[in-house]
Each structure stands twice: as structure tokens, then as C-alpha cells.
C-alpha positions in Angstrom: -2.1 24.2 -43.3 -4.4 26.2 -41.0 -5.8 23.0 -39.6 -2.3 21.7 -39.0 -1.3 24.8 -37.1 -4.5 24.7 -35.1 -3.9 21.0 -34.2 -0.3 21.8 -33.2 -1.4 24.6 -30.9 -4.1 22.4 -29.4 -1.6 19.6 -28.8 0.9 22.1 -27.3 -1.9 23.5 -25.0 -2.8 20.0 -23.7 0.8 19.1 -23.2 1.4 22.2 -21.1 -1.8 21.4 -19.2 -0.6 18.0 -18.4 2.7 19.4 -17.1 1.0 21.9 -14.9 -1.7 19.6 -13.6 0.4 17.9 -10.8 1.6 21.3 -9.6 -1.9 22.7 -9.7 -3.4 19.7 -7.8 -0.6 19.9 -5.2 -1.2 23.6 -4.7 -5.0 23.1 -4.4 -4.5 20.3 -1.8 -2.0 22.4 0.2 -4.3 25.5 0.0 -7.3 23.4 1.1 -5.3 21.9 4.0 -4.1 25.3 5.2 -7.5 27.0 4.8 -9.6 24.2 6.4 -7.2 22.9 9.1 -5.2 26.0 9.8 -8.2 28.4 9.5 -10.3 26.2 11.8 -7.7 26.1 14.6 -6.3 29.6 14.2 -8.6 31.1 16.9 -7.9 28.2 19.2 -4.1 28.2 19.0 -3.7 31.9 18.9 -6.5 33.1 21.1 -4.0 35.3 23.0 -3.1 37.3 19.8 -5.2 40.4 19.4 -8.1 39.9 17.0 -6.9 42.8 14.8 -3.6 41.0 14.1 -5.2 37.5 14.0 -7.6 38.5 11.3 -5.4 40.9 9.4 -5.6 40.3 5.7 -1.8 40.3 5.2 -1.2 38.0 8.3 -4.1 35.6 8.0 -2.2 33.2 5.8 0.7 33.2 8.3 -1.5 32.2 11.2 -3.2 29.5 9.1 0.2 28.0 8.1 1.4 28.0 11.7 -1.8 26.4 12.9 -1.5 23.7 10.2 2.1 23.0 11.4 0.9 22.7 15.0 -1.8 20.2 14.0 0.7 18.1 12.0 3.1 18.1 14.9 0.3 17.2 17.3 -0.8 14.3 15.1 2.8 13.0 14.9 3.2 13.3 18.7 0.0 11.3 19.2 1.4 8.6 17.0 4.4 8.3 19.3 2.2 8.4 22.4 0.0 5.6 20.9 3.0 3.2 21.2 2.8 3.5 25.0 0.4 1.5 27.1 -2.0 4.3 27.8 -2.3 5.1 24.1 -2.8 1.5 23.2 -5.5 1.1 25.9 -7.5 4.1 24.7 -6.9 3.1 21.1 -8.4 -0.3 21.9 -11.4 1.2 23.5 -12.0 3.6 20.6 -11.6 0.7 18.1 -14.1 -1.5 19.9 -16.5 1.4 19.9 -16.1 1.9 16.1 -16.4 -1.8 15.4 -19.7 -1.8 17.3 -21.3 0.7 14.9 -23.3 -1.1 12.2 -21.9 -0.5 8.7 -19.0 1.8 9.8 -17.5 -1.1 11.8 -17.3 -3.3 8.8 -15.7 -0.7 6.6 -13.2 0.2 9.4 -12.3 -3.4 9.9 -11.7 -4.0 6.2 -9.5 -0.9 5.8 -7.6 -1.8 9.0 -6.8 -5.3 7.7 -5.5 -3.9 4.4 -3.3 -1.3 6.3 -2.0 -4.0 8.6 -1.1 -6.1 5.6 1.2 -3.4 4.3 2.6 -2.5 7.7 6.4 -3.0 8.1 5.8 -5.5 10.9 3.6 -7.8 8.9 5.4 -7.3 5.6 8.5 -8.8 7.2 6.6 -12.0 7.7 6.9 -12.6 3.9 10.5 -13.3 3.1 10.2 -14.1 -0.6 7.8 -14.2 -3.6 7.4 -17.6 -5.2 5.5 -19.3 -7.9 3.6 -22.4 -7.1 1.1 -24.7 -8.9 -2.2 -23.8 -7.2 -5.1 -24.7 -7.0 -4.3 -27.5 -9.5 -1.4 -28.8 -11.5 -0.6 -26.6 -14.5 -2.2 -23.5 -12.9 0.3 -21.1 -11.3 -0.3 -18.6 -8.4 1.8 -15.9 -6.7 2.6 -16.9 -3.2 4.7 -15.6 -0.3 7.2 -17.7 1.6 6.6 -17.4 5.3 8.7 -20.1 6.8 11.2 -22.8 6.1 11.2 -24.2 9.6 10.9 -28.0 9.8 8.2 -28.9 12.3 5.7 -31.7 12.7 4.0 -31.3 9.3 7.4 -31.4 7.5 8.5 -34.4 9.6 5.3 -36.4 8.8 5.7 -35.8 5.0 9.4 -36.8 5.2 10.2 -34.0 2.7 11.6 -30.5 2.8 8.3 -28.6 2.9 8.1 -24.8 2.9 5.2 -22.9 4.3 3.5 -20.5 1.8 0.7 -18.0 1.9 -1.4 -17.7 -1.3 -3.3 -14.3 -1.0 -6.6 -13.7 -2.7 -7.2 -10.9 -5.2 -7.8 -8.0 -4.9 -8.0 -8.3 -1.0 -4.7 -9.8 0.1 -5.7 -9.9 3.8 -7.3 -13.4 3.2 -5.8 -16.4 1.5 -4.6 -19.9 1.8 -1.9 -21.4 4.0 -0.3 -24.3 2.1 2.8 -26.4 2.6 4.6 -27.4 -0.6 7.7 -29.5 -1.2 10.8 -27.4 -2.0 11.1 -29.0 -5.4 7.7 -27.8 -6.5 8.4 -24.1 -5.7 9.9 -21.6 -8.2 11.5 -18.6 -6.4 11.0 -15.2 -8.1 13.2 -12.2 -8.2 10.5 -9.6 -7.6 10.3 -7.9 -4.1 7.5 -8.6 -1.7 6.1 -5.1 -2.4 6.0 -5.7 -6.1 4.3 -9.1 -5.5 1.7 -7.4 -3.4 1.0 -4.8 -6.1 0.6 -7.6 -8.7 -1.9 -9.4 -6.4 -4.0 -6.3 -5.6 -4.1 -5.2 -9.2 -5.3 -8.6 -10.3 -2.2 -9.0 -12.5 -2.7 -5.6 -14.2 0.6 -4.3 -12.6 3.4 -6.6 -13.6 6.9 -5.8 -12.1 9.6 -5.3 -14.8 11.9 -8.2 -15.3 15.4 -7.9 -16.9 14.8 -10.8 -19.2 11.8 -9.1 -20.8 14.1 -6.8 -22.7 15.1 -9.8 -24.8 11.7 -9.5 -26.6 8.1 -10.2 -26.3 8.7 -13.9 -26.9 10.6 -14.4 -23.7 9.6 -17.6 -22.0 9.2 -18.0 -18.2 11.9 -20.5 -17.1 10.5 -23.8 -16.0 11.2 -25.5 -12.7 13.1 -28.7 -13.5 11.5 -30.5 -10.6 8.0 -29.6 -11.9 8.9 -30.7 -15.4 10.2 -34.0 -14.3 7.2 -34.6 -12.0 4.8 -34.2 -15.0 6.9 -36.6 -17.1 
């Protein structure tokens, strides 16, 4: 009985610890931000305030919080300014300088490509998540529909061909551009964001699907065009 009560107390302690962990981490991050950022810029932003007030024990936290807010507002304003020509020009100069640094330039370029992939502008290029047989028949891959426009490639094939982008895992910034007949494409219900998460996680993160509630034996619906093509 004593061991059971001890185990119960231990489990209750760890349960409470798990509940408080997010709050504690948030507080630590906020405190670090205010202390490092606000404390570092306090003397710069409030140089005109008498030192006795600026370093007063009961007012120090107030100045740090105000300094942090000023830094956040300044960074946000720089983001708006970067949209202008002058901001883009200096941003391009700084980017070329960083790319020229051995090692650091490679890391910067990789991170920038991943960020650009998830930017709203590039994400809108992918209109739908689809399933396609790739790189061989009987092997399926997640792909993103980029275009349905009928151009020269479609005219030469004399079929309704859709343009797809098949990303690589776990880095979706590279991949394959393929053109597949409409009848060999299975459209999926998951969003583009969910498809990206699945690709980056290597399939470990699978978006929920309503049909999965029917049981573990649920079968993925087959594309009639693909079935008839095999037969």
C-alpha cells in the first residue's frame, strides 16, 4: 500500500510538472528576452533619464520592458522598410556579403531556401496536393499541382497533362518537375501545408483523414484510371 501511495504521489508530481513546464519555459524565454535585449538597450534608449532612476531596483524592469518593446517595434518597422527599393537594395548587398563568407554562406542559403518555400508568395504556387506514381509504376509519391495550363508540352502529348512538383525529403526546396496525364493523378483532400509537413517529416507526420475513423483497415481509394491502365 505504501508503494502504491508513493507511486501515486510521484505520478501526480510529474503530471503537475508537465502542466507547468510550458508556462515555465515561456516565462524563462520572456525573462531572457527582456533581460538581454531590454537591458542591453536601456542605456541607449533612455540616456536622457537620470542614472539614479534608470538603475533604480524597482524601476529597472520597467525600463527593460520598454526597451524590449522599442526593439520589437523597430524590427517590425525595418520589415516594412525592406519592402521599399532602398531596403531591397541594401538587403541584396548584405545578402551577397553573407553568401561570400565560406561556410556561413552555405548555411544561410539553405535556410533562406527553406524559408522561401514556406513563404505565402511561393506557397500559393502550389494549388493542390496530389498522389502520383513516381518514380515507377506501383510506387506513389506526394506531389503538388502547380499548373493546369495547356502549353506546348501538353499539345505535343495530345493529352490533358498537368504540371506537378515532386519535392525531396526532408528538404522540399529541391525536387522534380514532371508532367503527368490527368487520368494518372489522384487528388488528395489534405492542404498544401499538411502536405509539406508530411514531406519534411519523411512521412512521420500524417494529416488526419475522416475515413481513418472507420478503422485501421481503411484502404486508400484507387484511381480508376490507374487500375484500368495496369489491367
